[in-house]
N, C-alpha and C positions, 0 to 999 in steps of 0.2 A: 677301260684302261684308265689310269688317272698319273698326273705327274705333279709332284709338289717341289717347289724351289723354295727353301727357307734362307733368307739373305741375312748376312751379318754386315751393318753399315761400318764404314770408317767413322771415327769419332766427328760428330759434328754434321754428319752428312745425311740424318734421318729424314729431313723435311725434302731435300732434294731428290733423294732416294724414291720416297713416296711419289713424288711427281712424276719421276722416270718410270717408275712401275707401273702408274696409271696409264701412261702414254704406251708403254709396251704391251698392256693388256690390251688396249685398244687396238693396235697393230694385229695382235695375235687373233682376235676375235675376227678382223677382216680376213686373215690369212687362213685360219682354221674355222671354216664357217659351220662345221658340224660339232664344233668344240663349245662347251661352257668354259669361261674363263674368269676367276674371281681373283680380286685382290684382297689380302688380309693385312691389316696394319696393327700391330701391338697397342693394345691399350696404354695409354699414358701412366696411369696408376695401377698398371697390372699387378695384383698381389700375388699371382702365381709364378712370375718370371723373374724373380729378382737375381737369379744366377744364371739366366738364360741369354744368350748373346743374339738370338734371332729377333729381328723387329719387323720384316716385311716378308709375306709369304705369295707366291704366285701359284695358284691352282688352275690345272688344266685337264679337263676329263670330257668324255663322250664315247658312246659305243662303237663308232666307228673310227676314232682317233687312235691310231696305233703308234707304235714307238718309231717308226721311220718318218711319220708325218711330223711328230713332236721334235725328231732329231734335225729336220730341216729348218725349224723355226728357232731352235735354241743353240745353234752352232756359234761357237765363239761368245756365248752370252758372258762369260766371265770376264774376257777382255772388253767387251763392249761396256761393261759396268765397273771396270776395275777402278775408276776414280772415285766410286762411292762405296764399293763393297769390298770385304776380304774374300776374295774368290776361293781361298783354299779352304776357308771356314763354311762356306755356304754349300747348302745341301742340293742334290738333284735326285729325287726318289721316285721311282716308276713301280707302280703295281695296282692292285685291284682292291677296290672297296668291298667290305662285308657289311651289309646294312642290317642291323638289328633293329633299329627304330628309325625311320626314314622321317627328315624334316626338311621342308623347302623354304629357302630364303630366311632363316633365323639370323639376326644380326650380329649375333656375338658367337664365336668358335673357340672352345678350349682344345688345344692341340698337346698331346703328350708324345715325344719322340721317344721310342723306347728301345733299348738293345737288350740282347739276351746275355745271361751270364755263361760262365764256362761249362756248366753242367748241361746244356741243353745245345742241340744242333738248331740250325735255322727253321728246319722243318717241324722238329718236335716243338721248339718254342712257338710256331704259329697255331700247331694243333692245341697245346695247353691253352694258348691265349684265347682261341676261338671257343674251345669246348667247355673250359672251366672258368676262366678269368672273365668272360663276357657276362657272367651272372652280376658281377659287380657293376659294370656299367649299366646293365638292365635295372637294377635296383637304386641306382643314384637319383635322388630327389632334385627337383627343380630343373630338370633338362626336358627339351623337346625332341631331342634326336642322338642316336647313338650309333656310329660308324667305327668299324675297325679297318684301317688301310694297311693291307698286307703288302710289304715292299718284296719286291724280286732283286736281290743284291746284285745279281750278276748283270741284268739288264740296266739297273741304275748304275753300276760301275761303267759299262760302256757308254751310256748316255752321258753321264757327267764329265767323262773323259773329252767325248766330242764337244760338250758346252764349256770345257775349262774350269769346271767346278771341283771342289775337293772332297765333299763329303757325301758317301753313297751308303755306308755300312750300317745305316739304321735298320732294325729289322721290322718294325710297326710304328704305326701312329695312332694312338687314341683319339677320336673326336668326339666330342660332346657339344651339341647345338643348343644354344641358349637364347631366350627372349631377353633376360636380363642378367646381368652379372650379379647384381644386387639379390635377386631372387635366388640365385643358385647358391650364393654365399650363406644366405641365411637358411635356406635348406639343408646345406652341409653341416652348417654349425649344429642344428638340431638332431644330426644322425650319426650313428657309428660306422656308415659304409666307407668313409675315408680311411679309418685306421683299419678296417678289415680288408680292404683293397691293398693297402700298403703292405700288411702281413703276406697276403699271398703274392706280391710282387717280388718278395724276398725270396721265394722259391726258384723262380725263373728269369728275373729280369735284374740288369746291372744298374741298379737306380743311381748311383754315382754318377753314372755317364748318359742318364737320360733326362730330358729337358722339358718342362710343360710352361706353357703359356697361353695367354687370352688376346684373341685379336677382334677388331670390327671386320664384318665381310663386305665388300662392295661388288 
């Protein structure tokens, strides 16, 4: 099981939020000893996220870390960080990773928060995403890992409410693990995979309400 919290900072609060999130991650590592806790901070000159509000991500995962354990440590998180974040715009997503290409400790993470369009139920969306759309992730050059995070909307809704955070209705997150953003961008520029992937997304993704961005991983 994995939890992703994507935070939208208040204007001028990015640096203070980064420091607070690092402190929060240290506390979570002590309290959830079986969990891996990562902090991800948006790249300063991120070419992917020009329209993306998210700046800091907290990732919590582990084979023995269940929703009840996470609930205990995120209770009231929105209120605790209310001076630094827009809690109503911040996500709390609970779900499972589907690993197509494993990568350990890659320093850069591309995330794409995806929402289904009206023609697909959540279940049908995930089936198409896993069985058909995955081919584009696997063919993407310049990456060292590819993971689909499949969100459980109802569990996310309950946990987001407990944490006081407002966004839970994302259907999936595509994750590309990168050694270097420059290498990735150079490889993509020489490939047609981006256009092919976007064309396929038009079939089942609400692209206007989906957001992508790149972050460092700590």
